[in-house]
Steps between C-alpha positions, in 0.01 A plus 500: 500500500303475177569261217314433179499181296735521205226381265306762303194497282557448129556832327605686815719802421877434523528761774241320711678167458830661602346663808341174616828311461687774686250493789529124525881506509511783754254325729693172497827679571342713773330206666819291495714781638266581786408149600851367545552135591173341598489326838395140528124486451295345778122520497376584848137580423248259349314658211210354305499553126159593359398429142184590315455834677389673179594562140839624623589723203826603665620136531579536871516225763289518816605371842315521831619486858208413727565514875394195699254719687310747288196703610179504305510745208873576537678790334724435200852630444648465149882495485703572184869403489783700347715430196706176509282383791206259521198443723672241719798720575277796578296289739809356665675830571245783518339391828150525352396138572588537869292817515215317324513239777493768767248740348280246322507598134521301177823559308490482120832505313509571128802383304637585158780324315748523217234418242348839582817692576870413469570605861172372646372856552134585495440707187388816679632712211307335215156629403386145427557406866440818701147585390166398648345193340807357331834327541673450833277751678190298412671175604565642848139622515382149416713358781318728743160391370598135538629554855179674604283225353707195599583611854201714587726802538375852560498694169498828695838418658737425213852643503809484279872547554817431305867575448668679209323382182245349739478838671441671167236238421345573841452860383348360179248294696400793722446722196336245270284337770424758771163328539676178604788604728441689825867580543845421367865527594754582228854393595769654278250540217394779265207734433225357285535555124841669515589319177215656303754751371831400660719190476489260795866562575452877509210445739718284723808722501518802506120498528240724339374818663136578424241710676273331754202586277661326200584189699150488650336530159689193383341303783155634418552414132557136597131466598323816373155413631622445858447783747623347826572423773862465399736239647721602789866481398824437691834566331825337621848597381864451597672837505805356317310329219679560170285257297164669552612828651327654804373783282230252402378493860429873473331461161286214632414719799400780263289263291298347780459806722363683195265210425368536855481878469763555768797740516853368463603615849472219757246530778749344738849355488669259738764228518421130530688174543848422625675701230316832513291460186342835419122466469293775339122474520233688306164490672159516340224715647368204703838451669606188311843478342434532126865504394817405684865526402760293688860593421742235627851625578818323397365246250481468124256312277297231671238399755590619852496210747610456860589134569432371848231374733399830660148635473616774263718274288435297186656368182848381415798616294567158343442621143584807289287812548401425861685761705558498875341815641132507606215251473317684222242222459386550861455874454325440169260258670433767760440757229246263346333473840572126522758486781394672820767361735693823529522864401391538143297717275127547519319279255177595326252628755752515785547834676815702455699438820620861494188660359298596804763472770876477532755273338829442682844418361812400693825510305845657478529863398651382174200275427254777592664732248508234231129435557409868481393528864788736572746729324867569555694827514849574628547143623183507712158341449163681523152346510299576187215737580582588860866575431604354838875439534564123520878515540778384273426358158632144528397138552579500873241748627150348516168677557130428485297737284124544509326590173183701553361640280643330190843640415549679837744330739576566866737332746324231705780320682301500824216303344292485189227584417 
């Protein structure tokens, strides 16, 4: 995922020059191997390139997708593509522009190129680009300022999401500019500042295990004078990702739950989407979802999409790293509080749907166990908390479970709540 330019400053130690060249070669080989043959490019979404948005120290390119109908003071979503990708491809295949049309938000797409990085990765691992007030991080911040000023957007509702290197840069933006972003969604990314004392490739695979307190301190160090509130964070991972291994989802979870002062045990767990994505939510004291982890089964490294015209579908698989599974962009928009067309997560200020009453879940016994609502023993399934026998542990037996209080489930096949 990472790549550094092969150029070095005059007088750089021979070891540093060798490491930079090695990183560049590995990234090009990795990107080529994973991408495979590129499909025929066809731009489906009209983007507007924006110039003069600031001093742009990170030498990034800014694009905007503005829906035909946009409310006054709209929210802003910043999208950051992955390695070997660009802004156009991310717009065409992620489903974000269609959600912008439906939910009424301004979409800003930042783009990097080979002049910055041999594999067109955001430089999430370089101190010159992942710190507040400099490099690529400052360029993205300047894009937000321009969008707010030029389009009259709401500075209190600014969000960021991205894939892979863009996901890692999403974590950078949340840490470096917690005063700018209300929430973010990291897709196959990494914890902030992992490369302070580890190589980017070690961070990616096998990953780095640190204590929640250590990870959280790295976020606080990014903006030492800031005391909160901290951005809400969603974390998306394919459970078969070998590029940025799923261990990083756990480390990201540890980092952001600790930042929020929350334990690392989820408040509630369920399954979502057509493929049984496991969703773990960590609730703040006011009932809002401060941190969420979505573990997508059966996919590797990429943005989960679900092509089609259904209400729960979005995106396309017409380019590398867009994987047919679940419309992650829709669930991310719901996590941000922007899409309210279906079941989602409470946004800032919204009540916890299971906090004061009952939450209900209908699924197979297998899905209930995978989500933590039930356990299995001797081939049978038992509701977590009540211990009620739900029958055989398989995908053919379906039950409705009622959760009340949090973490205590009872059979509710006759009606719920």
